[in-house]
C-alpha positions in Angstrom: 9.9 -15.3 16.4 8.4 -17.0 13.4 5.8 -14.2 13.0 8.5 -11.5 13.2 10.5 -13.3 10.5 7.4 -13.7 8.3 6.3 -10.0 8.8 9.9 -8.8 8.1 10.0 -10.7 4.8 6.6 -9.5 3.8 7.5 -5.9 4.7 10.7 -6.1 2.6 8.7 -7.5 -0.4 6.3 -4.6 -0.1 9.0 -2.0 0.3 10.9 -3.2 -2.7 7.7 -3.7 -4.8 6.2 -0.4 -4.0 9.4 1.5 -4.6 9.7 -0.2 -8.0 6.1 0.7 -8.9 6.6 4.3 -7.9 9.9 4.7 -9.8 8.2 3.3 -12.9 5.1 5.6 -12.4 6.8 8.9 -11.2 10.5 8.3 -12.1 11.6 8.5 -8.4 10.6 7.6 -4.9 11.3 8.8 -1.4 12.5 6.8 1.6 9.2 7.4 3.4 7.4 5.6 0.6 9.7 2.6 1.0 8.4 2.3 4.6 4.9 3.1 3.6 4.9 0.5 0.9 6.2 -2.1 3.3 3.6 -1.3 5.8 0.7 -1.3 3.3 1.8 -4.6 1.8 2.1 -6.2 5.3 -1.4 -5.0 6.2 -2.8 -6.3 2.9 -1.0 -9.6 3.3 -2.7 -10.1 6.7 -6.1 -8.8 5.5 -6.2 -11.0 2.4 -5.1 -14.1 4.3 -7.7 -13.4 7.0 -10.4 -12.9 4.4 -9.2 -15.5 1.9 -12.7 -16.9 1.3 -14.4 -13.5 0.8 -15.1 -12.2 -2.7 -12.3 -10.4 -4.5 -14.2 -7.2 -4.9 -14.7 -7.0 -1.1 -10.9 -7.5 -0.5 -10.1 -4.9 -3.1 -12.4 -2.3 -1.6 -11.0 -3.0 1.9 -7.5 -3.0 0.6 -7.9 0.3 -1.3 -9.5 1.9 1.8 -6.6 0.6 4.0 -3.9 2.0 1.6 -5.8 5.3 1.3 -6.0 5.6 5.1 -2.2 4.9 5.5 -1.4 7.3 2.7 -3.5 10.0 4.3 -1.8 9.5 7.7 1.7 9.4 6.2 0.9 12.4 4.0 -0.3 14.4 7.0 3.0 13.7 8.8 5.5 14.0 6.0 3.8 16.6 3.8 1.7 18.8 6.1 3.5 18.6 9.4 7.2 18.1 8.3 6.7 19.9 5.0 8.8 17.5 3.0 6.5 17.8 0.0 6.8 14.1 -1.0 3.6 14.3 -3.0 0.7 16.7 -3.5 -2.7 15.8 -4.9 -4.2 19.2 -4.5 -4.5 19.6 -8.2 -6.5 16.4 -8.5 -10.3 16.4 -8.3 -11.9 15.1 -5.1 -8.8 15.4 -3.0 -8.6 15.7 0.8 -6.0 18.2 2.0 -3.9 17.3 -1.1 -2.9 14.0 0.5 -5.4 11.6 -1.0 -7.7 11.7 -3.9 -10.3 9.6 -5.7 -8.1 8.9 -8.7 -5.4 7.3 -6.6 -7.8 5.4 -4.4 -9.3 4.0 -7.6 -5.8 3.0 -8.7 -5.2 1.3 -5.3 -8.4 -0.7 -5.8 -7.1 -1.9 -9.2 -3.6 -2.7 -7.7 -5.3 -4.7 -5.0 -6.6 -7.2 -7.6 -3.3 -8.8 -8.5 -2.0 -8.2 -4.9 -4.8 -10.4 -3.5 -3.4 -13.3 -5.6 0.2 -12.4 -4.9 -0.3 -12.3 -1.1 -1.9 -15.8 -1.3 1.1 -17.0 -3.4 3.5 -15.5 -0.9 1.7 -17.2 2.0 1.5 -20.6 0.3 4.8 -20.9 -1.5 7.3 -19.1 0.7 6.0 -20.0 4.2 5.0 -23.6 3.7 
């Protein structure tokens, strides 16, 4: 039960945090991005805590890859299959099916830098 509570809190932090970032970046968000942000942050939280002694660059590369993979899977469902058109990267260079692109994967890498420290902070301060 303790793990469920911890994961629920981490998911909520990620949901709210990502929604805020997306609203600041694009001016709006979609409910599927609230769920996707929560999932990504929960996965990053566990990845960073499991690899806490590894170099920051390695955690950022893995984190960016993880976010890009989740974004691709969600994009295939909500944009290609359900045709909700939540986002479209087809005008960006080096995109895959308009769902992911090199530019945003690079931005996820940069975002993972502060998130590595933030996930450690969350683990140490909130669940002591």
